[in-house]
N, C-alpha and C positions, 0 to 999 in steps of 0.2 A: 401616966401608966396607960398602956395600950390594952384595949380589950379586944378579944377576937371572938367573932361569932361563928360557931360551928354548926349552925342550923342549915338545913337543906334549902336550896332554892327551888321554888316551884313557879309555874306559870299556868294561867288558865287558858285552855284551848279556845280559839275563836269559835263562836257558835251563834246561831240565829234561832230563837225560840227554844233553846235547849238542844238543838240538833247540830252536831259537828259535821264536818265534810264527810268523814268516814261513815257515820250512821246515816246521813242523808243518801249517800251512794248505795248503801245496803238496802235501805227502804225503797229507793227508786228502782233498783234492780228487781226486787221482789214484786213491786207493784206493776212494773212493765211485763214481767213474766205472766202474772195473773191476767193482765189486760189482753195480752196477745192470745193466750190460751182461751179466754172467754170469747174473743172475737172470732177465732177459728171455729170454735164450737158453734157459735151463733150462725156463721155462714153455712156450715154443713148441716145444722139442724133445720134451718130455713131454706136449704138448697132445693127442696122439691116445690117450693112456692114459685110459680112461673115468673113472677115479676123479679124476684131475687135471682133466679137462674138466668133470665135474659139480660137484666140490667147490670148485674155484678159479675156472676161467675163465668158467663160466656165471653166476657171481655179479657179474661186471663188467657195467655197464649195456648196452653195445652188442654184447657178444659172446653174450648169452643166446639170441637167436634165430638168430644166425649159426652157432653151434656145436651147435644142436639136431640130433641124429642119430636121431630117432625114425623108424621105418619105418611107412609108411601101411598100414592094415589090408588093403587090396586087393593090396599088393605082398608081403605076408607069405605064404610058401609053406606055413606050418603052420597 
């Protein structure tokens, strides 16, 4: 006599430490967004520090003349 099994087939999704590809992609996207926003905030927060302005921000193409803080010789009191 043949017996038939009518149970459902299931498979376990591949994962590493409990994270599937979909959840790792979601977490990575969120972490990258927070990282980029924190980096942009830090650059503009420390933008008035002369070392940051000269070494980082003035190397960007459109910020070099905008962030130039040189004093004209006629305005220099010394």
